[in-house]
N, CA and C atoms of all chains as a GROMACS GRO file, in nm:
protein
  633
    1MET      N    1  10.418   8.947   0.653
    1MET     CA    2  10.454   9.048   0.766
    1MET      C    3  10.503   8.971   0.925
    2MET      N    4  10.429   8.894   0.941
    2MET     CA    5  10.524   8.786   1.074
    2MET      C    6  10.595   8.708   1.027
    3PHE      N    7  10.578   8.642   0.962
    3PHE     CA    8  10.729   8.596   0.906
    3PHE      C    9  10.819   8.634   0.837
    4ALA      N   10  10.831   8.794   0.815
    4ALA     CA   11  10.952   8.833   0.727
    4ALA      C   12  11.019   8.854   0.854
    5ALA      N   13  10.928   8.914   0.996
    5ALA     CA   14  10.942   8.939   1.118
    5ALA      C   15  11.058   8.799   1.176
    6ALA      N   16  11.018   8.718   1.150
    6ALA     CA   17  11.108   8.600   1.178
    6ALA      C   18  11.198   8.591   1.071
    7ALA      N   19  11.217   8.644   0.995
    7ALA     CA   20  11.293   8.557   0.942
    7ALA      C   21  11.392   8.635   0.914
    8LEU      N   22  11.388   8.807   0.943
    8LEU     CA   23  11.514   8.894   0.994
    8LEU      C   24  11.525   8.852   1.166
    9ALA      N   25  11.455   8.806   1.276
    9ALA     CA   26  11.556   8.787   1.326
    9ALA      C   27  11.628   8.656   1.352
   10ILE      N   28  11.613   8.524   1.269
   10ILE     CA   29  11.681   8.423   1.263
   10ILE      C   30  11.820   8.469   1.150
   11LEU      N   31  11.793   8.572   1.090
   11LEU     CA   32  11.909   8.620   0.977
   11LEU      C   33  12.032   8.714   1.083
   12ALA      N   34  11.963   8.745   1.203
   12ALA     CA   35  12.054   8.847   1.259
   12ALA      C   36  12.127   8.704   1.339
   13THR      N   37  12.009   8.633   1.430
   13THR     CA   38  12.112   8.496   1.533
   13THR      C   39  12.204   8.436   1.412
   14MET      N   40  12.161   8.463   1.286
   14MET     CA   41  12.300   8.358   1.232
   14MET      C   42  12.400   8.489   1.162
   15VAL      N   43  12.372   8.569   1.177
   15VAL     CA   44  12.515   8.662   1.180
   15VAL      C   45  12.611   8.690   1.350
   16LEU      N   46  12.538   8.638   1.399
   16LEU     CA   47  12.583   8.661   1.534
   16LEU      C   48  12.662   8.524   1.545
   17ALA      N   49  12.618   8.417   1.496
   17ALA     CA   50  12.654   8.290   1.555
   17ALA      C   51  12.825   8.287   1.405
   18MET      N   52  12.786   8.347   1.343
   18MET     CA   53  12.882   8.337   1.205
   18MET      C   54  12.976   8.451   1.252
   19ILE      N   55  12.988   8.522   1.339
   19ILE     CA   56  13.105   8.598   1.402
   19ILE      C   57  13.156   8.508   1.487
   20ARG      N   58  13.103   8.431   1.606
   20ARG     CA   59  13.128   8.316   1.700
   20ARG      C   60  13.217   8.232   1.650
   21ALA      N   61  13.166   8.146   1.514
   21ALA     CA   62  13.268   8.034   1.447
   21ALA      C   63  13.395   8.143   1.372
   22ILE      N   64  13.375   8.235   1.341
   22ILE     CA   65  13.517   8.321   1.281
   22ILE      C   66  13.583   8.323   1.356
   23LYS      N   67  13.573   8.358   1.517
   23LYS     CA   68  13.658   8.427   1.572
   23LYS      C   69  13.691   8.362   1.707
   24GLY      N   70  13.616   8.260   1.721
   24GLY     CA   71  13.567   8.193   1.835
   24GLY      C   72  13.765   8.063   1.857
   25PRO      N   73  13.796   8.109   2.010
   25PRO     CA   74  13.984   8.035   2.028
   25PRO      C   75  13.937   7.935   2.009
   26THR      N   76  13.854   7.839   2.052
   26THR     CA   77  13.884   7.692   2.019
   26THR      C   78  13.833   7.663   1.944
   27VAL      N   79  13.837   7.506   1.897
   27VAL     CA   80  13.765   7.434   1.811
   27VAL      C   81  13.619   7.453   1.807
   28TYR      N   82  13.649   7.379   1.948
   28TYR     CA   83  13.428   7.315   2.010
   28TYR      C   84  13.374   7.466   1.985
   29ASP      N   85  13.431   7.611   1.995
   29ASP     CA   86  13.309   7.717   2.002
   29ASP      C   87  13.298   7.729   1.882
   30ARG      N   88  13.374   7.667   1.792
   30ARG     CA   89  13.347   7.704   1.621
   30ARG      C   90  13.211   7.585   1.602
   31ILE      N   91  13.277   7.436   1.611
   31ILE     CA   92  13.125   7.346   1.648
   31ILE      C   93  13.095   7.428   1.638
   32LEU      N   94  13.026   7.475   1.793
   32LEU     CA   95  12.950   7.513   1.885
   32LEU      C   96  12.852   7.573   1.763
   33ALA      N   97  12.937   7.705   1.725
   33ALA     CA   98  12.861   7.822   1.668
   33ALA      C   99  12.812   7.766   1.548
   34VAL      N  100  12.897   7.642   1.457
   34VAL     CA  101  12.840   7.578   1.334
   34VAL      C  102  12.689   7.478   1.335
   35ASN      N  103  12.692   7.436   1.465
   35ASN     CA  104  12.550   7.344   1.491
   35ASN      C  105  12.431   7.446   1.478
   36MET      N  106  12.486   7.572   1.566
   36MET     CA  107  12.387   7.651   1.596
   36MET      C  108  12.322   7.681   1.485
   37PHE      N  109  12.422   7.752   1.395
   37PHE     CA  110  12.419   7.804   1.274
   37PHE      C  111  12.320   7.721   1.229
   38GLY      N  112  12.340   7.601   1.165
   38GLY     CA  113  12.217   7.449   1.084
   38GLY      C  114  12.126   7.525   1.191
   39THR      N  115  12.062   7.498   1.290
   39THR     CA  116  11.944   7.475   1.330
   39THR      C  117  11.894   7.603   1.321
   40LYS      N  118  11.951   7.711   1.320
   40LYS     CA  119  11.869   7.829   1.260
   40LYS      C  120  11.832   7.864   1.066
   41THR      N  121  11.909   7.770   1.046
   41THR     CA  122  11.892   7.716   0.888
   41THR      C  123  11.786   7.647   0.832
   42ILE      N  124  11.779   7.568   0.951
   42ILE     CA  125  11.628   7.520   0.941
   42ILE      C  126  11.531   7.551   0.960
   43LEU      N  127  11.515   7.615   1.084
   43LEU     CA  128  11.455   7.750   1.065
   43LEU      C  129  11.420   7.829   0.987
   44LEU      N  130  11.520   7.894   0.903
   44LEU     CA  131  11.472   7.980   0.826
   44LEU      C  132  11.415   7.931   0.699
   45ILE      N  133  11.416   7.751   0.670
   45ILE     CA  134  11.408   7.730   0.537
   45ILE      C  135  11.246   7.648   0.570
   46SER      N  136  11.198   7.649   0.689
   46SER     CA  137  11.086   7.689   0.714
   46SER      C  138  11.018   7.764   0.738
   47VAL      N  139  11.076   7.909   0.776
   47VAL     CA  140  10.978   8.067   0.752
   47VAL      C  141  10.961   8.039   0.638
   48LEU      N  142  11.091   8.045   0.579
   48LEU     CA  143  11.094   8.037   0.380
   48LEU      C  144  10.938   7.953   0.295
   49GLY      N  145  10.941   7.893   0.388
   49GLY     CA  146  10.859   7.747   0.313
   49GLY      C  147  10.674   7.843   0.318
   50PHE      N  148  10.684   7.862   0.458
   50PHE     CA  149  10.588   7.994   0.503
   50PHE      C  150  10.571   8.127   0.380
   51LEU      N  151  10.684   8.161   0.381
   51LEU     CA  152  10.660   8.338   0.335
   51LEU      C  153  10.633   8.326   0.216
   52THR      N  154  10.687   8.189   0.123
   52THR     CA  155  10.694   8.181  -0.025
   52THR      C  156  10.525   8.080  -0.086
   53ASN      N  157  10.486   8.045   0.044
   53ASN     CA  158  10.356   7.960   0.050
   53ASN      C  159  10.377   7.808  -0.054
   54ARG      N  160  10.483   7.791  -0.050
   54ARG     CA  161  10.577   7.666  -0.016
   54ARG      C  162  10.594   7.583   0.071
   55PRO      N  163  10.468   7.483   0.035
   55PRO     CA  164  10.506   7.358   0.179
   55PRO      C  165  10.623   7.281   0.153
   56GLU      N  166  10.684   7.241   0.018
   56GLU     CA  167  10.754   7.163  -0.038
   56GLU      C  168  10.892   7.163   0.080
   57PHE      N  169  10.920   7.313   0.129
   57PHE     CA  170  11.020   7.352   0.190
   57PHE      C  171  11.031   7.240   0.330
   58MET      N  172  10.941   7.213   0.434
   58MET     CA  173  10.912   7.176   0.533
   58MET      C  174  11.049   6.985   0.522
   59ASP      N  175  10.987   6.955   0.376
   59ASP     CA  176  11.107   6.808   0.352
   59ASP      C  177  11.224   6.904   0.396
   60ILE      N  178  11.270   6.970   0.308
   60ILE     CA  179  11.355   7.016   0.268
   60ILE      C  180  11.427   7.070   0.448
   61ALA      N  181  11.353   7.094   0.558
   61ALA     CA  182  11.413   7.168   0.678
   61ALA      C  183  11.416   7.016   0.762
   62LEU      N  184  11.371   6.916   0.736
   62LEU     CA  185  11.371   6.856   0.819
   62LEU      C  186  11.485   6.690   0.736
   63VAL      N  187  11.528   6.710   0.636
   63VAL     CA  188  11.616   6.636   0.556
   63VAL      C  189  11.750   6.700   0.676
   64TYR      N  190  11.735   6.841   0.654
   64TYR     CA  191  11.824   6.964   0.698
   64TYR      C  192  11.882   6.875   0.843
   65SER      N  193  11.782   6.894   0.891
   65SER     CA  194  11.781   6.873   1.067
   65SER      C  195  11.885   6.779   1.144
   66LEU      N  196  11.850   6.675   0.977
   66LEU     CA  197  11.934   6.560   1.060
   66LEU      C  198  12.008   6.536   1.005
   67ILE      N  199  12.063   6.596   0.839
   67ILE     CA  200  12.192   6.599   0.820
   67ILE      C  201  12.289   6.684   0.939
   68ASN      N  202  12.239   6.787   0.957
   68ASN     CA  203  12.362   6.911   1.071
   68ASN      C  204  12.342   6.810   1.172
   69PHE      N  205  12.256   6.726   1.255
   69PHE     CA  206  12.284   6.660   1.374
   69PHE      C  207  12.405   6.559   1.331
   70ILE      N  208  12.389   6.465   1.214
   70ILE     CA  209  12.479   6.379   1.185
   70ILE      C  210  12.635   6.439   1.148
   71GLY      N  211  12.633   6.568   1.096
   71GLY     CA  212  12.731   6.604   1.046
   71GLY      C  213  12.836   6.700   1.190
   72THR      N  214  12.719   6.739   1.288
   72THR     CA  215  12.793   6.722   1.403
   72THR      C  216  12.926   6.650   1.487
   73ILE      N  217  12.814   6.551   1.512
   73ILE     CA  218  12.848   6.453   1.576
   73ILE      C  219  13.007   6.366   1.453
   74ALA      N  220  12.996   6.358   1.370
   74ALA     CA  221  13.142   6.320   1.250
   74ALA      C  222  13.188   6.471   1.248
   75ILE      N  223  13.230   6.567   1.281
   75ILE     CA  224  13.345   6.694   1.302
   75ILE      C  225  13.385   6.675   1.441
   76MET      N  226  13.296   6.640   1.524
   76MET     CA  227  13.384   6.622   1.655
   76MET      C  228  13.406   6.470   1.682
   77LYS      N  229  13.404   6.377   1.588
   77LYS     CA  230  13.456   6.231   1.628
   77LYS      C  231  13.590   6.272   1.553
   78PHE      N  232  13.598   6.328   1.441
   78PHE     CA  233  13.701   6.368   1.376
   78PHE      C  234  13.847   6.420   1.421
   79PHE      N  235  13.781   6.554   1.452
   79PHE     CA  236  13.859   6.634   1.577
   79PHE      C  237  13.934   6.558   1.668
   80LYS      N  238  13.843   6.448   1.755
   80LYS     CA  239  13.873   6.380   1.892
   80LYS      C  240  13.986   6.297   1.809
   81PHE      N  241  13.947   6.202   1.719
   81PHE     CA  242  14.003   6.072   1.666
   81PHE      C  243  14.122   6.060   1.572
   82SER      N  244  14.122   6.200   1.530
   82SER     CA  245  14.178   6.227   1.357
   82SER      C  246  14.161   6.176   1.284
   83HIS      N  247  14.062   6.088   1.302
   83HIS     CA  248  13.999   5.988   1.173
   83HIS      C  249  13.863   5.971   1.188
   84LEU      N  250  13.789   5.940   1.054
   84LEU     CA  251  13.593   5.872   1.095
   84LEU      C  252  13.590   5.691   1.078
   85GLY      N  253  13.718   5.620   1.059
   85GLY     CA  254  13.676   5.528   1.061
   85GLY      C  255  13.758   5.345   1.198
   86GLU      N  256  13.823   5.296   1.142
   86GLU     CA  257  13.862   5.208   1.291
   86GLU      C  258  13.872   5.227   1.387
   87PRO      N  259  13.886   5.156   1.500
   87PRO     CA  260  13.866   5.198   1.637
   87PRO      C  261  14.032   5.208   1.639
   88HIS      N  262  14.007   5.307   1.766
   88HIS     CA  263  14.167   5.399   1.814
   88HIS      C  264  14.216   5.278   1.900
   89THR      N  265  14.173   5.231   2.011
   89THR     CA  266  14.195   5.191   2.105
   89THR      C  267  14.180   5.029   2.116
   90GLU      N  268  14.237   4.913   2.208
   90GLU     CA  269  14.296   4.777   2.189
   90GLU      C  270  14.114   4.780   2.198
   91ASP      N  271  14.016   4.781   2.277
   91ASP     CA  272  13.907   4.738   2.225
   91ASP      C  273  13.785   4.811   2.182
   92ASN      N  274  13.723   4.751   2.092
   92ASN     CA  275  13.603   4.792   2.001
   92ASN      C  276  13.533   4.889   2.019
   93LEU      N  277  13.488   4.881   2.153
   93LEU     CA  278  13.340   4.955   2.195
   93LEU      C  279  13.418   5.081   2.260
   94GLY      N  280  13.564   5.118   2.267
   94GLY     CA  281  13.618   5.242   2.342
   94GLY      C  282  13.618   5.351   2.311
   95ASP      N  283  13.596   5.351   2.144
   95ASP     CA  284  13.582   5.456   2.074
   95ASP      C  285  13.553   5.563   2.128
   96LEU      N  286  13.406   5.587   2.148
   96LEU     CA  287  13.263   5.669   2.170
   96LEU      C  288  13.257   5.641   2.277
   97MET      N  289   9.124   8.484   1.334
   97MET     CA  290   9.190   8.542   1.382
   97MET      C  291   9.276   8.577   1.519
   98ILE      N  292   9.156   8.476   1.672
   98ILE     CA  293   9.287   8.463   1.775
   98ILE      C  294   9.358   8.362   1.714
   99ALA      N  295   9.378   8.288   1.644
   99ALA     CA  296   9.475   8.232   1.620
   99ALA      C  297   9.619   8.329   1.567
  100ASP      N  298   9.594   8.380   1.499
  100ASP     CA  299   9.648   8.500   1.417
  100ASP      C  300   9.737   8.595   1.526
  101ILE      N  301   9.656   8.578   1.637
  101ILE     CA  302   9.701   8.681   1.799
  101ILE      C  303   9.778   8.599   1.791
  102PHE      N  304   9.755   8.474   1.813
  102PHE     CA  305   9.839   8.370   1.913
  102PHE      C  306   9.988   8.343   1.847
  103SER      N  307   9.993   8.329   1.689
  103SER     CA  308  10.109   8.281   1.630
  103SER      C  309  10.147   8.413   1.641
  104TRP      N  310  10.129   8.551   1.606
  104TRP     CA  311  10.222   8.656   1.642
  104TRP      C  312  10.266   8.649   1.756
  105ILE      N  313  10.236   8.641   1.931
  105ILE     CA  314  10.304   8.599   2.066
  105ILE      C  315  10.379   8.558   2.010
  106PHE      N  316  10.336   8.392   2.020
  106PHE     CA  317  10.501   8.261   1.913
  106PHE      C  318  10.562   8.318   1.868
  107ILE      N  319  10.552   8.346   1.748
  107ILE     CA  320  10.662   8.403   1.697
  107ILE      C  321  10.766   8.520   1.702
  108LEU      N  322  10.686   8.625   1.745
  108LEU     CA  323  10.758   8.713   1.810
  108LEU      C  324  10.873   8.707   1.953
  109GLY      N  325  10.805   8.607   2.040
  109GLY     CA  326  10.872   8.558   2.192
  109GLY      C  327  10.942   8.455   2.131
  110GLY      N  328  10.957   8.391   2.000
  110GLY     CA  329  11.043   8.295   2.002
  110GLY      C  330  11.154   8.399   1.876
  111CYS      N  331  11.159   8.464   1.830
  111CYS     CA  332  11.253   8.603   1.785
  111CYS      C  333  11.312   8.651   1.883
  112VAL      N  334  11.265   8.671   2.030
  112VAL     CA  335  11.360   8.753   2.053
  112VAL      C  336  11.435   8.653   2.211
  113PHE      N  337  11.405   8.553   2.214
  113PHE     CA  338  11.498   8.417   2.218
  113PHE      C  339  11.595   8.430   2.153
  114LEU      N  340  11.582   8.346   2.000
  114LEU     CA  341  11.695   8.372   1.901
  114LEU      C  342  11.779   8.493   1.949
  115VAL      N  343  11.711   8.629   1.941
  115VAL     CA  344  11.841   8.735   1.938
  115VAL      C  345  11.932   8.674   2.039
  116ILE      N  346  11.892   8.693   2.186
  116ILE     CA  347  11.966   8.702   2.308
  116ILE      C  348  12.022   8.593   2.298
  117GLY      N  349  11.999   8.431   2.274
  117GLY     CA  350  12.090   8.384   2.259
  117GLY      C  351  12.201   8.384   2.153
  118GLY      N  352  12.222   8.438   2.017
  118GLY     CA  353  12.339   8.506   1.937
  118GLY      C  354  12.413   8.597   1.992
  119VAL      N  355  12.338   8.726   2.109
  119VAL     CA  356  12.406   8.772   2.149
  119VAL      C  357  12.544   8.705   2.254
  120GLY      N  358  12.454   8.576   2.339
  120GLY     CA  359  12.475   8.538   2.470
  120GLY      C  360  12.609   8.421   2.377
  121VAL      N  361  12.614   8.431   2.321
  121VAL     CA  362  12.740   8.328   2.209
  121VAL      C  363  12.820   8.415   2.181
  122LEU      N  364  12.817   8.546   2.130
  122LEU     CA  365  12.930   8.608   2.113
  122LEU      C  366  12.984   8.709   2.229
  123ARG      N  367  12.923   8.709   2.366
  123ARG     CA  368  12.963   8.777   2.446
  123ARG      C  369  12.980   8.705   2.540
  124MET      N  370  12.936   8.566   2.593
  124MET     CA  371  12.977   8.496   2.733
  124MET      C  372  13.153   8.500   2.694
  125PRO      N  373  13.171   8.451   2.836
  125PRO     CA  374  13.340   8.459   2.841
  125PRO      C  375  13.446   8.330   2.766
  126ASP      N  376  13.359   8.212   2.853
  126ASP     CA  377  13.375   8.070   2.778
  126ASP      C  378  13.349   7.987   2.700
  127LEU      N  379  13.376   7.856   2.676
  127LEU     CA  380  13.289   7.769   2.626
  127LEU      C  381  13.165   7.707   2.670
  128PHE      N  382  13.145   7.667   2.844
  128PHE     CA  383  13.062   7.634   2.829
  128PHE      C  384  12.944   7.698   2.896
  129THR      N  385  12.948   7.881   2.919
  129THR     CA  386  12.900   7.972   2.873
  129THR      C  387  12.810   7.961   2.786
  130ARG      N  388  12.904   7.961   2.668
  130ARG     CA  389  12.815   7.972   2.536
  130ARG      C  390  12.750   7.879   2.511
  131MET      N  391  12.761   7.715   2.570
  131MET     CA  392  12.707   7.653   2.499
  131MET      C  393  12.505   7.674   2.575
  132HIS      N  394  12.555   7.700   2.650
  132HIS     CA  395  12.461   7.732   2.783
  132HIS      C  396  12.382   7.860   2.706
  133ALA      N  397  12.417   7.962   2.609
  133ALA     CA  398  12.340   8.048   2.581
  133ALA      C  399  12.280   8.016   2.453
  134ALA      N  400  12.351   7.846   2.397
  134ALA     CA  401  12.333   7.814   2.253
  134ALA      C  402  12.187   7.705   2.266
  135SER      N  403  12.183   7.730   2.356
  135SER     CA  404  12.057   7.576   2.407
  135SER      C  405  11.924   7.639   2.416
  136ILE      N  406  11.952   7.796   2.490
  136ILE     CA  407  11.839   7.904   2.448
  136ILE      C  408  11.777   7.876   2.309
  137THR      N  409  11.829   7.924   2.228
  137THR     CA  410  11.824   7.864   2.105
  137THR      C  411  11.760   7.788   2.034
  138ASP      N  412  11.813   7.689   2.054
  138ASP     CA  413  11.806   7.550   2.051
  138ASP      C  414  11.611   7.508   2.077
  139THR      N  415  11.600   7.527   2.223
  139THR     CA  416  11.454   7.485   2.298
  139THR      C  417  11.391   7.597   2.264
  140LEU      N  418  11.369   7.691   2.340
  140LEU     CA  419  11.291   7.758   2.350
  140LEU      C  420  11.270   7.894   2.224
  141GLY      N  421  11.386   7.906   2.141
  141GLY     CA  422  11.361   7.994   2.025
  141GLY      C  423  11.321   7.933   1.938
  142ALA      N  424  11.355   7.803   1.883
  142ALA     CA  425  11.314   7.708   1.809
  142ALA      C  426  11.142   7.658   1.791
  143GLY      N  427  11.169   7.604   1.954
  143GLY     CA  428  11.005   7.552   1.967
  143GLY      C  429  10.918   7.677   1.970
  144LEU      N  430  10.919   7.808   2.022
  144LEU     CA  431  10.791   7.921   2.033
  144LEU      C  432  10.801   7.932   1.874
  145LEU      N  433  10.893   7.951   1.786
  145LEU     CA  434  10.894   7.968   1.651
  145LEU      C  435  10.814   7.835   1.567
  146ILE      N  436  10.854   7.732   1.600
  146ILE     CA  437  10.764   7.612   1.498
  146ILE      C  438  10.629   7.621   1.561
  147LEU      N  439  10.608   7.625   1.724
  147LEU     CA  440  10.442   7.641   1.768
  147LEU      C  441  10.396   7.750   1.713
  148GLY      N  442  10.451   7.900   1.673
  148GLY     CA  443  10.366   7.964   1.606
  148GLY      C  444  10.368   7.956   1.458
  149MET      N  445  10.436   7.862   1.381
  149MET     CA  446  10.393   7.821   1.263
  149MET      C  447  10.313   7.710   1.251
  150MET      N  448  10.352   7.591   1.358
  150MET     CA  449  10.278   7.498   1.326
  150MET      C  450  10.065   7.562   1.387
  151ILE      N  451  10.060   7.699   1.419
  151ILE     CA  452   9.949   7.745   1.460
  151ILE      C  453   9.890   7.817   1.302
  152GLN      N  454   9.961   7.847   1.216
  152GLN     CA  455   9.972   7.923   1.079
  152GLN      C  456   9.889   7.753   1.032
  153GLY      N  457   9.962   7.642   1.053
  153GLY     CA  458  10.009   7.542   0.932
  153GLY      C  459   9.844   7.524   0.914
  154GLY      N  460   9.755   7.473   1.065
  154GLY     CA  461   9.612   7.421   1.103
  154GLY      C  462   9.644   7.305   1.045
  155PHE      N  463   9.555   7.190   1.040
  155PHE     CA  464   9.533   7.077   1.012
  155PHE      C  465   9.585   6.990   0.926
  156THR      N  466   9.670   7.036   0.874
  156THR     CA  467   9.732   7.000   0.752
  156THR      C  468   9.917   6.904   0.724
  157LEU      N  469   9.925   6.846   0.681
  157LEU     CA  470  10.091   6.800   0.677
  157LEU      C  471  10.213   6.856   0.696
  158VAL      N  472  10.185   6.985   0.660
  158VAL     CA  473  10.285   7.116   0.704
  158VAL      C  474  10.275   7.075   0.819
  159THR      N  475  10.184   7.087   0.907
  159THR     CA  476  10.236   7.052   1.107
  159THR      C  477  10.284   6.936   1.150
  160VAL      N  478  10.192   6.872   1.066
  160VAL     CA  479  10.289   6.707   1.120
  160VAL      C  480  10.437   6.738   1.033
  161LYS      N  481  10.492   6.788   0.955
  161LYS     CA  482  10.594   6.792   0.915
  161LYS      C  483  10.705   6.899   1.051
  162LEU      N  484  10.615   6.995   1.086
  162LEU     CA  485  10.702   7.078   1.170
  162LEU      C  486  10.681   7.038   1.327
  163PHE      N  487  10.601   6.939   1.349
  163PHE     CA  488  10.634   6.843   1.480
  163PHE      C  489  10.733   6.750   1.468
  164LEU      N  490  10.766   6.691   1.362
  164LEU     CA  491  10.809   6.593   1.335
  164LEU      C  492  11.008   6.702   1.392
  165ILE      N  493  11.029   6.808   1.296
  165ILE     CA  494  11.131   6.856   1.309
  165ILE      C  495  11.158   6.934   1.446
  166MET      N  496  11.040   6.973   1.541
  166MET     CA  497  11.067   7.013   1.639
  166MET      C  498  11.132   6.875   1.750
  167LEU      N  499  11.030   6.748   1.724
  167LEU     CA  500  11.101   6.607   1.798
  167LEU      C  501  11.213   6.585   1.785
  168PHE      N  502  11.259   6.580   1.665
  168PHE     CA  503  11.392   6.552   1.668
  168PHE      C  504  11.547   6.675   1.714
  169ALA      N  505  11.460   6.801   1.716
  169ALA     CA  506  11.572   6.895   1.756
  169ALA      C  507  11.511   6.866   1.915
  170PHE      N  508  11.462   6.823   1.952
  170PHE     CA  509  11.422   6.813   2.084
  170PHE      C  510  11.492   6.734   2.159
  171PHE      N  511  11.559   6.589   2.050
  171PHE     CA  512  11.640   6.484   2.092
  171PHE      C  513  11.790   6.523   2.025
  172ALA      N  514  11.783   6.583   1.938
  172ALA     CA  515  11.907   6.597   1.858
  172ALA      C  516  12.027   6.705   2.011
  173GLY      N  517  11.965   6.830   1.973
  173GLY     CA  518  11.999   6.912   2.087
  173GLY      C  519  12.104   6.882   2.176
  174PRO      N  520  11.988   6.809   2.262
  174PRO     CA  521  12.131   6.794   2.345
  174PRO      C  522  12.197   6.737   2.359
  175THR      N  523  12.166   6.601   2.270
  175THR     CA  524  12.271   6.510   2.248
  175THR      C  525  12.404   6.583   2.214
  176ALA      N  526  12.394   6.651   2.135
  176ALA     CA  527  12.508   6.710   1.996
  176ALA      C  528  12.558   6.816   2.094
  177THR      N  529  12.485   6.862   2.248
  177THR     CA  530  12.538   6.987   2.331
  177THR      C  531  12.667   6.840   2.431
  178HIS      N  532  12.564   6.774   2.471
  178HIS     CA  533  12.629   6.672   2.558
  178HIS      C  534  12.773   6.646   2.504
  179ALA      N  535  12.752   6.568   2.398
  179ALA     CA  536  12.881   6.527   2.320
  179ALA      C  537  12.966   6.641   2.291
  180LEU      N  538  12.934   6.742   2.235
  180LEU     CA  539  13.081   6.872   2.252
  180LEU      C  540  13.100   6.908   2.412
  181ALA      N  541  13.034   6.890   2.529
  181ALA     CA  542  13.105   6.940   2.607
  181ALA      C  543  13.173   6.810   2.657
  182GLN      N  544  13.137   6.681   2.652
  182GLN     CA  545  13.263   6.555   2.688
  182GLN      C  546  13.380   6.582   2.614
  183ALA      N  547  13.364   6.621   2.473
  183ALA     CA  548  13.484   6.617   2.404
  183ALA      C  549  13.582   6.738   2.443
  184ALA      N  550  13.519   6.846   2.441
  184ALA     CA  551  13.599   6.942   2.534
  184ALA      C  552  13.648   6.909   2.669
  185LEU      N  553  13.582   6.907   2.763
  185LEU     CA  554  13.651   6.846   2.889
  185LEU      C  555  13.749   6.725   2.906
  186SER      N  556  13.730   6.638   2.798
  186SER     CA  557  13.839   6.538   2.770
  186SER      C  558  13.965   6.589   2.693
  187MET      N  559  13.953   6.699   2.608
  187MET     CA  560  14.076   6.778   2.552
  187MET      C  561  14.134   6.845   2.658
  188GLY      N  562  14.070   6.888   2.786
  188GLY     CA  563  14.133   6.953   2.869
  188GLY      C  564  14.099   7.092   2.876
  189ILE      N  565  13.978   7.150   2.815
  189ILE     CA  566  13.920   7.252   2.811
  189ILE      C  567  13.844   7.307   3.020
  190LYS      N  568  13.904   7.356   3.060
  190LYS     CA  569  13.838   7.339   3.194
  190LYS      C  570  13.704   7.517   3.143
  191PRO      N  571  13.615   7.430   3.291
  191PRO     CA  572  13.534   7.562   3.288
  191PRO      C  573  13.578   7.732   3.370
  192LEU      N  574  13.510   7.820   3.340
  192LEU     CA  575  13.606   7.905   3.404
  192LEU      C  576  13.488   7.901   3.534
  193LEU      N  577  13.576   7.945   3.656
  193LEU     CA  578  13.489   7.988   3.790
  193LEU      C  579  13.603   8.061   3.828
  194SER      N  580  13.503   8.135   3.913
  194SER     CA  581  13.598   8.271   3.997
  194SER      C  582  13.648   8.200   4.077
  195GLN      N  583  13.626   8.069   4.198
  195GLN     CA  584  13.580   8.032   4.306
  195GLN      C  585  13.659   7.903   4.328
  196ASP      N  586  13.657   7.821   4.360
  196ASP     CA  587  13.580   7.657   4.401
  196ASP      C  588  13.558   7.639   4.535
  197ARG      N  589  13.405   7.637   4.514
  197ARG     CA  590  13.312   7.655   4.640
  197ARG      C  591  13.303   7.511   4.712
  198ARG      N  592  13.418   7.413   4.649
  198ARG     CA  593  13.385   7.261   4.765
  198ARG      C  594  13.392   7.332   4.878
  199PRO      N  595  13.382   7.242   5.007
  199PRO     CA  596  13.405   7.339   5.119
  199PRO      C  597  13.520   7.280   5.167
  200ASP      N  598  13.587   7.107   5.097
  200ASP     CA  599  13.770   7.100   5.136
  200ASP      C  600  13.848   7.171   5.045
  201ALA      N  601  13.789   7.264   4.968
  201ALA     CA  602  13.902   7.329   4.836
  201ALA      C  603  13.986   7.432   4.942
  202VAL      N  604  14.147   7.453   4.895
  202VAL     CA  605  14.176   7.562   4.916
  202VAL      C  606  14.138   7.664   4.867
  203GLN      N  607  14.113   7.757   4.984
  203GLN     CA  608  14.058   7.930   4.913
  203GLN      C  609  14.238   7.973   4.865
  204SER      N  610  14.189   8.001   4.730
  204SER     CA  611  14.357   8.102   4.762
  204SER      C  612  14.353   8.244   4.730
  205ASP      N  613  14.227   8.336   4.738
  205ASP     CA  614  14.202   8.460   4.697
  205ASP      C  615  14.097   8.489   4.727
  206ASP      N  616  14.028   8.588   4.763
  206ASP     CA  617  13.892   8.649   4.765
  206ASP      C  618  13.843   8.720   4.723
  207LYS      N  619  13.904   8.730   4.571
  207LYS     CA  620  13.875   8.800   4.460
  207LYS      C  621  13.743   8.766   4.415
  208GLY      N  622  13.694   8.703   4.400
  208GLY     CA  623  13.550   8.634   4.376
  208GLY      C  624  13.432   8.620   4.484
  209ASP      N  625  13.376   8.662   4.436
  209ASP     CA  626  13.273   8.612   4.601
  209ASP      C  627  13.164   8.529   4.570
  210GLY      N  628  13.168   8.461   4.552
  210GLY     CA  629  13.132   8.360   4.492
  210GLY      C  630  12.975   8.331   4.424
  211LEU      N  631  12.964   8.432   4.334
  211LEU     CA  632  12.868   8.459   4.257
  211LEU      C  633  12.827   8.362   4.140
   0.00000   0.00000   0.00000
């Protein structure tokens, strides 16, 4: 009961974040909304693990939190420099 | 029984903060205020929810994993938000201000009363 209420609140928040991701005026609004959506996905996976009595869902949530952070940084770097690889400027340390 | 009541309180508080942050992300006027609203769900919402789930988990490995998720979220969330704000500022997105309140700034009009 408790976890079903939590899952409903998380789903409502995910819908709101998805609306902002679709209609956000700049690309940074979309990145913000997608990052928030990923955080809510981690919470939803954990709550579902409790709801269905499967504790191994926690491992998936842990891995997903790592992937979410790396993905956000990678998307931001891609939109800032238009590539993910070699240094853009003269000095090798100036890119991040 | 006591543990159930406490985890109800924590989980319901977390749900309230999640929905507040979601509405804020949808309704705030510009990017930086939206980031402010999203950070509520990342810290208070996720923190209270995971705390409630940790109480339900008891002294097991599940609690350790939830603690690790919370620890990582507490370090990764502000880092991602800082990088996003820096990228947006360097791309020329200005924060929405009603009035420049620095003492030596030129006050153009009195429409916003500095709130």
